[in-house]
C-alpha positions in Angstrom: -118.4 -40.5 -58.0 -120.2 -41.4 -61.3 -118.7 -39.4 -64.1 -120.4 -39.2 -67.5 -118.4 -40.8 -70.3 -119.3 -37.9 -72.6 -117.8 -35.5 -70.1 -114.6 -37.5 -70.0 -114.4 -37.5 -73.8 -114.9 -33.7 -73.9 -112.1 -33.3 -71.3 -109.8 -35.6 -73.3 -110.4 -33.8 -76.6 -110.2 -30.3 -75.2 -107.1 -30.9 -73.1 -105.3 -32.8 -75.8 -105.8 -29.9 -78.2 -104.6 -27.5 -75.5 -101.5 -29.6 -75.1 -100.4 -29.5 -78.7 -100.9 -25.7 -78.7 -98.8 -25.2 -75.6 -95.5 -23.8 -76.9 -93.4 -23.0 -73.8 -95.6 -24.7 -71.3 -99.2 -24.6 -70.2 -99.1 -21.0 -69.2 -99.0 -20.1 -72.9 -102.5 -21.7 -73.4 -104.0 -20.2 -70.3 -106.3 -17.8 -72.3 -107.6 -20.8 -74.3 -108.1 -22.9 -71.2 -110.0 -20.1 -69.6 -112.2 -19.7 -72.7 -112.8 -23.4 -73.0 -113.8 -24.1 -69.4 -115.7 -20.9 -68.8 -117.2 -19.6 -72.0 -117.4 -22.7 -74.2 -118.1 -25.5 -71.8 -119.5 -23.5 -68.8 -117.8 -25.8 -66.4 -116.8 -23.1 -63.9 -116.9 -19.4 -63.2 -114.1 -16.8 -63.2 -113.4 -17.1 -59.4 -113.1 -20.9 -59.5 -110.8 -20.8 -62.4 -108.6 -18.1 -60.8 -108.5 -20.0 -57.5 -107.6 -23.3 -59.2 -104.8 -21.6 -61.2 -103.4 -20.1 -58.0 -103.5 -23.4 -56.2 -101.9 -25.2 -59.2 -99.2 -22.6 -59.3 -98.6 -22.6 -55.6 -98.2 -26.4 -55.4 -94.8 -27.9 -56.1 -94.6 -29.6 -59.5 -95.1 -28.7 -63.2 -97.3 -26.0 -64.5 -99.6 -28.6 -66.0 -101.3 -28.9 -62.6 -103.7 -26.2 -63.6 -105.1 -28.6 -66.3 -105.4 -31.4 -63.7 -107.1 -29.2 -61.2 -109.6 -27.7 -63.6 -110.5 -31.2 -64.9 -110.8 -32.5 -61.3 -113.2 -29.7 -60.5 -115.5 -30.8 -63.3 -114.9 -34.6 -63.5 -113.4 -35.6 -60.2 -110.4 -37.8 -59.9 -111.1 -39.6 -63.1 -111.5 -36.3 -64.9 -108.1 -35.2 -63.5 -106.5 -38.5 -64.7 -108.0 -38.2 -68.2 -107.0 -34.6 -68.5 -103.4 -35.2 -67.4 -103.0 -38.2 -69.7 -104.6 -36.2 -72.6 -102.2 -33.4 -72.0 -99.0 -35.5 -71.8 -99.5 -38.2 -74.4 -99.8 -36.0 -77.6 -96.8 -33.9 -76.7 -94.8 -37.0 -75.8 -95.5 -38.6 -79.1 -94.8 -35.4 -81.1 -91.5 -34.8 -79.2 -90.5 -38.4 -79.8 -91.2 -38.2 -83.5 -89.4 -34.9 -84.2 -86.4 -35.3 -81.8 -84.1 -37.2 -84.3 -84.6 -34.6 -87.0 -84.3 -31.7 -84.6 -80.9 -32.9 -83.4 -79.8 -33.8 -86.9 -80.4 -30.2 -88.1 -79.2 -28.4 -84.9 -76.8 -26.2 -86.8 -79.2 -25.3 -89.7 -80.5 -21.8 -90.3 -84.2 -22.8 -90.5 -84.0 -24.3 -87.0 -82.6 -21.1 -85.5 -85.4 -19.1 -87.3 -88.0 -21.5 -86.0 -86.7 -21.3 -82.4 -86.7 -17.5 -82.6 -90.3 -17.5 -83.9 -91.5 -19.9 -81.3 -89.8 -17.8 -78.6 -91.8 -14.8 -79.7 -95.1 -16.8 -79.9 -94.5 -18.2 -76.4 -93.8 -14.8 -75.0 -97.0 -13.4 -76.6 -99.1 -16.3 -75.4 -97.7 -16.0 -71.9 -98.4 -12.3 -71.7 -102.0 -13.0 -72.9 -102.3 -15.5 -70.1 -101.2 -12.9 -67.6 -103.8 -10.5 -69.0 -106.6 -13.1 -68.7 -105.6 -13.8 -65.1 -105.4 -10.2 -64.2 -108.9 -9.6 -65.6 -110.3 -12.6 -63.8 -108.6 -11.9 -60.4 -108.4 -8.1 -60.0 -111.7 -6.7 -59.1 -110.4 -3.6 -57.4 -107.9 -1.0 -58.3 -105.5 -2.4 -55.7 -105.4 -5.7 -57.6 -104.3 -3.9 -60.7 -101.7 -1.9 -58.9 -100.3 -5.1 -57.2 -100.2 -6.9 -60.5 -98.3 -4.0 -62.2 -95.9 -3.7 -59.3 -95.2 -7.4 -59.3 -94.5 -7.5 -63.1 -92.2 -4.5 -62.7 -90.3 -5.9 -59.7 -89.9 -9.3 -61.3 -88.8 -7.8 -64.6 -86.3 -5.2 -63.4 -85.0 -6.7 -60.1 -83.9 -9.9 -58.6 -86.6 -9.7 -55.9 -87.8 -13.1 -54.6 -91.3 -13.8 -55.9 -92.2 -15.6 -52.7 -92.3 -12.2 -50.9 -94.8 -11.0 -53.5 -96.9 -14.1 -53.2 -97.0 -13.5 -49.4 -97.8 -9.9 -49.9 -100.7 -10.7 -52.3 -102.0 -13.3 -49.8 -101.9 -10.8 -46.9 -103.6 -8.1 -48.9 -106.3 -10.5 -50.1 -106.8 -11.8 -46.6 -107.2 -8.2 -45.4 -109.6 -7.6 -48.2 -107.5 -4.7 -49.5 -107.4 -6.1 -53.0 
């Protein structure tokens, strides 16, 4: 597969930027990934994005797989490799640079404040990602009901999420949602 070098540079730049914005993991930048690949770049449609997200989440491994899969969709294996490297390298360099200071100030007040603030930002970004996925995937009232029930069950019980994934797959197969 012959991949345009300009495409690979766009993938590298976009995914590196997403990487350094990803407090708490890639799910926190899901809305921006969605905006980038669909609205800004026009690389895929809502359905393709949602399917790639579901596949990346269902596969064993880190949640960075959604970046790898979306880039593979656009740029093939080389696009996947560029995206994965672009997502890992900036974070690795930043973490390596700040780790000594972070450990040195482990008991300081400003570090506790920063961690509390980043926790709130991460929670908000993750909720925004869930909203984007719900809007992209739920095209029927049943999808919204299943999403709300899943959130409630996972929040207030110790229900195994694998049963909910199976239920969602069965309802989707039966074209109920």
